[in-house]
C-alpha positions in Angstrom: 101.1 79.4 76.8 100.8 82.7 74.9 102.5 83.9 71.8 103.0 87.5 71.0 104.2 89.8 68.2 106.7 92.4 69.4 107.6 95.4 67.3 109.6 98.6 67.6 110.9 101.3 65.3 114.0 103.4 66.2 115.6 106.4 64.6 117.4 109.5 65.7 114.6 111.9 64.6 111.1 111.9 66.1 108.0 111.2 64.0 106.9 114.1 61.9 103.3 115.3 62.3 102.4 113.7 59.0 104.0 110.4 60.0 102.3 110.5 63.4 98.9 111.1 61.7 99.5 108.2 59.3 100.7 105.8 62.1 97.6 106.7 64.2 95.3 106.2 61.2 96.9 102.8 60.3 96.6 101.5 63.8 93.0 102.6 64.1 92.0 101.1 60.8 93.7 97.8 61.4 92.5 97.5 65.0 88.9 98.3 63.9 89.0 95.8 61.0 90.6 92.9 62.9 88.2 90.1 62.3 88.7 88.3 65.7 87.8 89.2 69.2 91.3 89.2 70.5 94.2 91.7 71.2 95.0 94.4 68.7 98.1 96.6 68.0 99.1 98.0 71.3 101.7 100.7 71.4 103.1 101.7 74.8 105.4 104.5 75.9 109.1 103.9 75.8 111.9 105.5 77.7 114.4 103.9 75.3 116.2 106.8 73.5 115.1 107.3 69.8 112.3 104.8 70.0 109.4 105.9 67.8 107.1 102.9 68.2 107.2 100.1 70.7 104.4 97.6 71.2 103.1 94.0 71.3 100.1 92.0 70.3 99.1 88.7 71.8 98.1 86.1 69.2 95.0 84.0 69.9 95.7 80.3 70.8 92.6 79.3 68.9 94.0 77.1 66.1 91.6 78.5 63.5 92.7 82.1 64.3 96.5 81.8 64.6 97.6 81.8 60.9 95.0 84.4 59.8 95.9 86.6 62.8 99.6 86.4 62.0 99.1 87.2 58.3 96.8 90.1 59.3 99.2 91.7 61.8 102.2 91.2 59.6 100.4 93.1 56.9 99.5 95.8 59.3 103.1 96.1 60.5 104.3 96.1 56.9 102.1 99.2 56.3 103.4 100.8 59.4 107.0 100.2 58.3 106.3 101.7 54.9 104.8 104.8 56.7 108.1 105.2 58.6 110.6 103.7 56.2 113.8 105.3 57.4 113.5 103.8 60.9 115.3 100.6 62.1 112.5 98.2 62.7 112.4 95.0 64.8 109.5 92.7 64.5 109.4 89.2 66.1 107.1 86.5 67.1 108.3 85.9 70.6 112.0 85.2 70.1 111.8 84.5 66.3 112.6 87.5 64.1 110.1 88.1 61.3 111.5 88.2 57.8 111.4 91.5 55.8 111.1 91.6 52.1 110.9 95.0 50.3 108.2 93.7 48.0 106.0 91.5 50.2 106.8 92.9 53.7 106.9 90.9 56.9 106.4 87.2 57.2 107.8 84.0 58.7 109.3 81.1 56.8 106.4 78.8 55.6 103.6 81.1 56.7 102.4 81.7 53.2 102.2 77.9 52.7 99.9 77.6 55.7 97.1 79.9 54.4 
């Protein structure tokens, strides 16, 4: 059984050139620096109106990689959200919505206690 993070950002105006460049940079940096040999941030085209970003990342089932991977990708998605702050973001682990905190970013209840 696989577990995946799903993420999307929606707003009525498209990404500016600066936002697009920053999103591309953040994705490249986080994908390149991911410490495990597993899936990375994967954006795919969307035909949903006003969707700026739409993607998913499968999380490793290796018990030693699950928590570090979730923390890593939640940090990456936090940076992406901050790069496009005026969009409506939806981030979830399968069917469980991720919590957003303006100071600490994305997480799940209890995740910090598991590190």
